[in-house]
C-alpha positions in Angstrom: 326.4 114.3 -44.7 324.3 116.3 -42.2 324.2 115.3 -38.6 322.3 116.8 -35.7 324.0 116.4 -32.3 321.9 117.1 -29.2 323.4 117.7 -25.7 322.2 119.0 -22.3 320.0 116.2 -21.1 320.2 114.6 -17.8 318.6 113.9 -14.5 317.0 116.8 -12.6 314.5 117.1 -9.7 311.0 118.4 -10.3 311.0 122.1 -10.4 314.5 122.3 -11.9 315.8 123.5 -15.3 317.7 122.1 -18.2 318.9 123.6 -21.4 319.1 121.3 -24.5 321.3 122.2 -27.4 321.2 121.0 -31.0 324.0 121.7 -33.5 324.0 120.6 -37.1 327.1 119.7 -39.0 327.1 119.9 -42.7 325.2 122.2 -45.0 321.5 122.5 -44.8 319.7 124.7 -47.3 316.3 126.2 -47.2 315.5 125.6 -43.5 311.9 125.9 -42.8 311.5 124.6 -39.4 313.6 123.8 -36.3 312.1 122.0 -33.4 312.1 119.7 -30.5 310.1 116.5 -30.1 310.0 114.0 -27.3 309.1 110.4 -26.8 308.3 108.9 -23.5 308.3 105.0 -22.9 305.2 103.5 -24.5 304.1 106.7 -26.1 304.2 108.3 -29.5 306.7 110.9 -30.4 305.2 114.4 -29.9 306.0 118.0 -30.8 307.3 120.0 -27.9 308.3 123.3 -29.6 309.0 124.5 -33.1 310.2 127.6 -34.9 309.0 128.0 -38.5 310.4 130.7 -40.8 308.5 131.8 -43.9 307.7 135.4 -44.4 307.7 135.7 -40.7 309.0 133.6 -37.8 306.4 131.6 -35.9 306.7 129.8 -32.6 304.6 126.8 -31.6 304.5 124.9 -28.2 302.7 121.9 -26.9 300.0 123.0 -24.4 301.8 121.0 -21.7 304.9 123.1 -22.0 303.6 126.6 -22.6 305.0 129.0 -20.2 307.8 126.7 -19.0 309.7 125.9 -22.1 311.3 128.3 -24.6 312.8 127.5 -28.0 315.4 129.7 -29.6 317.8 129.7 -32.5 321.5 130.3 -31.9 323.6 132.9 -33.4 325.4 130.2 -35.3 323.5 129.0 -38.2 321.7 125.6 -37.8 321.7 125.6 -34.0 318.6 125.5 -31.8 318.1 125.4 -28.0 315.3 124.4 -25.7 315.2 126.1 -22.2 313.1 123.9 -19.9 312.1 125.4 -16.6 309.8 124.1 -13.8 310.3 120.6 -15.0 307.8 117.9 -14.1 308.1 114.1 -13.9 305.8 113.9 -16.9 308.5 115.8 -18.9 310.6 112.6 -18.6 311.4 111.4 -22.2 314.0 111.2 -24.9 314.1 114.6 -26.6 314.9 114.8 -30.3 316.0 117.7 -32.4 314.5 118.1 -35.8 315.3 120.4 -38.9 313.0 120.4 -41.8 313.6 122.2 -45.1 311.3 123.6 -47.8 312.8 121.1 -50.2 311.1 118.3 -48.2 314.2 117.0 -46.4 313.9 116.1 -42.7 316.8 115.7 -40.3 316.8 114.1 -36.9 319.2 113.9 -34.0 320.0 110.8 -32.0 318.1 111.9 -28.9 319.0 113.0 -25.5 317.4 111.6 -22.3 315.7 113.9 -19.9 314.7 112.4 -16.6 312.8 114.4 -14.0 312.5 112.9 -10.5 309.7 113.7 -8.1 
């Protein structure tokens, strides 16, 4: 059974940095996308950053995090990171890791809380 485990969340002051990690246990075949989403209280879950791999590797970021956040894949298969710099109070949310496959399977982590104080 596949499980995604996130880590690295916490409380940080505005302007600070955090690095989120996501590691998948179990075998995942035909990975198409690895990404991070977030959900703030009273809001819908939104895409933060995503890597898609088809013929080429493509990176996508929410406009609100461009230039501040960087998504990357780890050397170990099925790991993905999110480096978050210049954090703002509006970045406060639960952050979820997601892996999608070309077979139509979708995996989610349990979420990690990120709180940015002003």
